[in-house]
C-alpha positions as CSV (number, residue, x, y, z in Angstrom):
1,M,231.5,94.3,-49.0
2,I,233.7,91.0,-48.0
3,N,231.9,87.9,-49.7
4,N,232.2,84.4,-47.8
5,A,235.8,85.3,-46.1
6,W,238.5,83.5,-44.5
7,I,239.4,85.5,-41.3
8,D,241.0,83.3,-38.3
9,P,242.3,79.7,-40.0
10,L,241.6,78.6,-36.3
11,I,238.2,79.2,-35.9
12,H,237.4,78.5,-39.6
13,Y,239.3,74.7,-39.2
14,I,236.9,74.2,-36.1
15,A,234.0,75.4,-37.9
16,Y,234.6,72.9,-40.9
17,Y,233.5,70.1,-38.0
18,K,231.0,71.5,-36.7
19,F,229.1,72.3,-39.8
20,S,229.8,68.6,-41.0
21,K,228.4,67.4,-37.9
22,Y,225.2,69.7,-38.4
23,A,224.7,72.8,-41.1
24,P,222.2,74.4,-39.9
25,G,218.7,74.1,-42.5
26,Y,220.7,70.9,-43.8
27,G,221.5,68.8,-41.5
28,Q,224.8,66.2,-40.7
29,L,227.0,66.1,-44.2
30,R,229.3,63.7,-43.0
31,P,229.2,60.2,-41.4
32,D,230.2,59.8,-37.6
33,S,233.6,58.0,-38.5
34,V,234.5,61.2,-40.8
35,L,233.3,63.4,-38.2
36,E,235.2,61.3,-35.4
37,S,238.7,61.5,-37.8
38,M,238.5,65.2,-38.1
39,Y,237.9,65.3,-34.0
40,Q,241.0,63.9,-33.6
41,A,242.8,65.6,-36.1
42,L,241.6,68.8,-34.9
43,W,242.3,68.5,-31.0
44,G,244.8,65.4,-30.9
45,K,248.2,66.2,-29.5
46,G,250.3,68.5,-32.1
47,G,246.9,68.3,-34.2
48,C,245.4,71.3,-36.5
49,V,244.7,73.2,-33.4
50,D,248.1,72.7,-31.6
51,Q,249.9,74.0,-35.1
52,E,247.9,77.0,-36.0
53,E,248.3,78.1,-31.9
54,A,251.8,77.3,-33.0
55,C,251.5,79.2,-36.0
56,Y,250.0,82.4,-34.1
57,T,252.6,82.0,-31.4
58,A,255.5,82.4,-34.3
59,G,254.2,85.7,-35.7
60,N,256.4,86.8,-38.4
61,S,259.7,85.0,-36.7
62,S,262.1,84.0,-39.4
63,S,260.6,80.6,-38.6
64,S,256.9,81.7,-39.2
65,D,256.6,80.8,-42.8
66,S,257.4,77.4,-42.2
67,I,255.8,76.8,-39.0
68,C,252.5,78.4,-40.6
69,L,252.5,76.1,-44.0
70,D,253.1,72.7,-42.3
71,A,250.3,73.6,-40.5
72,D,248.2,74.4,-43.2
73,N,248.8,71.3,-45.2
74,Y,248.2,69.3,-42.2
75,C,244.9,71.1,-41.9
76,I,243.8,70.9,-45.0
77,N,244.7,67.1,-45.7
78,Y,243.4,66.0,-42.3
79,V,240.1,68.5,-41.6
80,Y,239.0,70.1,-44.6
81,V,239.3,67.4,-47.1
82,P,237.0,64.8,-45.2
83,A,234.8,67.6,-44.4
84,I,234.1,68.2,-48.2
85,G,234.1,64.8,-49.2
86,N,232.1,64.6,-52.4
87,Y,230.4,67.8,-52.1
88,D,231.0,71.2,-54.1
89,P,233.2,72.7,-51.4
90,Y,231.1,75.9,-52.9
91,D,227.6,74.3,-52.6
92,L,226.6,71.4,-50.1
93,R,223.3,71.0,-52.5
94,Q,226.1,69.7,-55.5
95,N,228.4,66.9,-55.5
96,S,232.3,67.4,-56.9
97,S,231.0,67.7,-60.4
98,A,229.0,70.8,-59.9
99,L,228.9,73.2,-63.2
100,F,227.1,75.8,-61.2
101,P,227.8,78.7,-61.8
102,P,228.9,78.7,-65.2
103,E,231.8,80.5,-65.7
104,Y,230.4,82.4,-69.1
105,Y,231.7,86.1,-67.8
106,V,235.9,84.6,-68.3
107,N,234.8,85.0,-72.1
108,Y,232.6,88.0,-71.8
109,L,234.6,89.9,-69.9
110,Q,237.1,89.2,-72.9
111,T,235.3,90.8,-75.4
112,P,237.0,93.4,-77.0
113,A,233.7,95.4,-77.1
114,I,232.6,95.0,-73.5
115,Q,236.0,95.9,-72.5
116,K,235.9,99.3,-74.3
117,Q,232.4,99.9,-72.6
118,I,233.8,99.1,-69.3
119,G,236.9,101.3,-69.5
120,A,239.2,98.3,-69.2
121,E,242.9,99.0,-69.2
122,T,243.7,95.0,-68.9
123,K,242.8,91.6,-70.3
124,Y,240.8,90.0,-67.5
125,S,242.1,87.1,-66.4
126,E,240.6,84.7,-63.1
127,C,242.4,84.0,-60.0
128,S,245.7,83.6,-61.5
129,S,247.5,81.2,-59.7
130,K,250.8,82.8,-59.5
131,P,249.6,85.3,-56.8
132,Y,248.1,82.6,-55.3
133,D,251.1,80.5,-55.0
134,L,253.0,82.9,-53.5
135,V,250.6,83.9,-50.6
136,I,250.4,79.8,-49.9
137,N,254.0,79.6,-50.2
138,T,254.4,82.2,-47.0
139,G,252.1,80.2,-44.7
140,D,250.0,83.2,-44.7
141,D,246.7,81.0,-45.2
142,A,246.8,79.9,-41.7
143,R,247.8,83.5,-40.2
144,T,244.9,85.0,-38.7
145,W,243.3,88.5,-40.0
146,L,241.2,89.3,-37.5
147,P,243.1,92.3,-36.1
148,Q,243.4,94.1,-39.3
149,L,239.6,93.6,-39.6
150,A,239.2,95.0,-36.4
151,E,241.4,97.8,-37.5
152,L,239.1,98.8,-40.6
153,A,235.7,98.3,-38.4
154,N,237.0,100.7,-35.7
155,S,237.7,103.1,-38.4
156,G,234.2,103.1,-39.2
157,L,234.0,102.3,-42.8
158,K,230.9,100.5,-43.6
159,I,231.2,97.0,-43.6
160,L,229.3,93.8,-44.8
161,M,230.5,90.7,-44.2
162,W,228.1,88.0,-46.0
163,A,228.0,84.6,-46.3
164,G,225.5,81.7,-48.3
165,D,224.7,79.2,-45.6
166,T,225.5,76.1,-48.4
167,D,229.1,77.2,-48.8
168,I,231.4,74.7,-46.7
169,I,234.3,76.0,-47.5
170,C,233.9,79.6,-46.3
171,N,231.3,78.8,-44.5
172,W,229.2,81.1,-42.6
173,I,229.3,79.1,-39.3
174,G,232.8,79.9,-38.9
175,I,232.2,83.7,-40.0
176,Y,229.9,84.4,-37.7
177,A,232.3,83.0,-34.9
178,A,235.1,84.6,-36.4
179,I,233.7,88.1,-36.0
180,L,232.2,87.4,-32.4
181,S,235.8,87.1,-31.6
182,M,237.0,89.9,-33.4
183,D,238.0,92.5,-30.9
184,W,236.7,96.1,-31.6
185,Y,234.7,98.5,-29.8
186,G,231.5,96.5,-31.0
187,K,232.4,93.5,-29.7
188,E,229.8,93.6,-26.6
189,T,226.9,94.4,-29.0
190,L,227.6,92.3,-31.3
191,N,227.8,89.1,-29.2
192,N,224.5,90.1,-27.5
193,T,222.5,91.3,-30.4
194,P,220.9,88.1,-32.4
195,L,220.7,87.7,-36.0
196,T,217.0,88.7,-37.1
197,N,215.4,87.6,-40.4
198,I,214.7,89.9,-43.2
199,T,212.7,89.8,-46.2
200,L,212.3,90.5,-49.5
201,D,208.7,90.9,-50.6
202,G,207.9,89.0,-47.7
203,T,210.0,86.2,-48.8
204,P,213.0,85.3,-45.9
205,I,216.0,85.9,-47.3
206,A,218.7,86.4,-44.9
207,S,219.4,86.6,-41.2
208,V,221.8,89.7,-40.2
209,V,222.4,91.6,-37.8
210,N,223.4,95.3,-37.6
211,V,226.0,97.0,-35.1
212,D,227.1,100.7,-36.3
213,N,229.0,100.8,-39.4
214,F,229.1,96.5,-39.4
215,S,227.0,94.4,-40.5
216,F,226.3,90.1,-41.1
217,A,224.5,88.5,-43.4
218,R,223.6,84.6,-43.7
219,V,222.0,84.6,-47.1
220,Y,220.0,81.4,-47.6
221,G,220.3,79.1,-50.1
222,A,223.5,80.9,-51.8
223,G,226.5,79.2,-52.3
224,H,230.0,80.9,-52.1
225,E,229.0,83.5,-54.9
226,V,226.3,84.6,-53.2
227,P,224.8,86.9,-56.0
228,A,225.5,83.9,-58.7
229,F,222.6,81.5,-56.5
230,Q,220.1,84.7,-55.2
231,P,220.8,87.7,-57.4
232,A,217.4,89.4,-56.1
233,A,218.7,88.9,-52.2
234,A,222.5,89.9,-52.9
235,F,221.2,93.0,-55.1
236,E,218.8,94.1,-52.7
237,I,221.4,94.0,-49.9
238,F,224.0,95.2,-51.6
239,S,222.3,98.6,-52.2
240,Q,221.1,99.1,-48.9
241,V,225.1,98.5,-47.9
242,I,225.8,101.3,-50.4
243,R,223.3,103.5,-49.6
244,G,225.1,103.5,-46.2
245,E,221.6,101.7,-44.8
246,Q,221.0,99.3,-42.1
247,L,220.1,96.2,-43.7
248,H,216.3,95.8,-43.6
249,S,213.7,94.4,-44.9
250,A,212.1,95.6,-48.3
């Protein structure tokens, strides 16, 4: 299960523009002047698209870290930041002061009794900055991971990629575009199979597509942390995947 993933930066940065121009179900998020600035930052000479393509071309060469890091910094500053504005990047229905979802779980998972019950061998800490900084400084945030995802899909491993449709930072438009471009045995079928609604107790919870071992779900009314926003829908989808089922109404 891969939640609101960052897969192919070139596709995702373009998706920031598309999602800002029209977020399905929510409308235009950013004013025309900002959209024009984002457009120029993406497709202007030496812009985000050019720099991301240079990063991909650099591969794993000795110069690739600096090329990719420069690309990522440029795209963040001139595409991502304008796309967010004063929104909560994890939920477009909230502004930057958003307090949901709360982080009660951080203290809960540090409780000795709970750690004992779940068999924890180390103390829980959330998103340590040290490994994150190491990844960022290699420019890896600007590299594509589509080949690795395709390898997993071709292996026959049961895979769910889901995305809350109010998430901006890893929005579902970009994720869906990325998986459609993934080079795997199910690519043609996936591209020719439309998203369809599934329901829970008669209420639509997601639009989904299933191709053999691979499923994608756009979860309605969910932000970045899908289970926090739509716990019942998330539990049902999770359970179906664990049982090895195709996503379906329940």
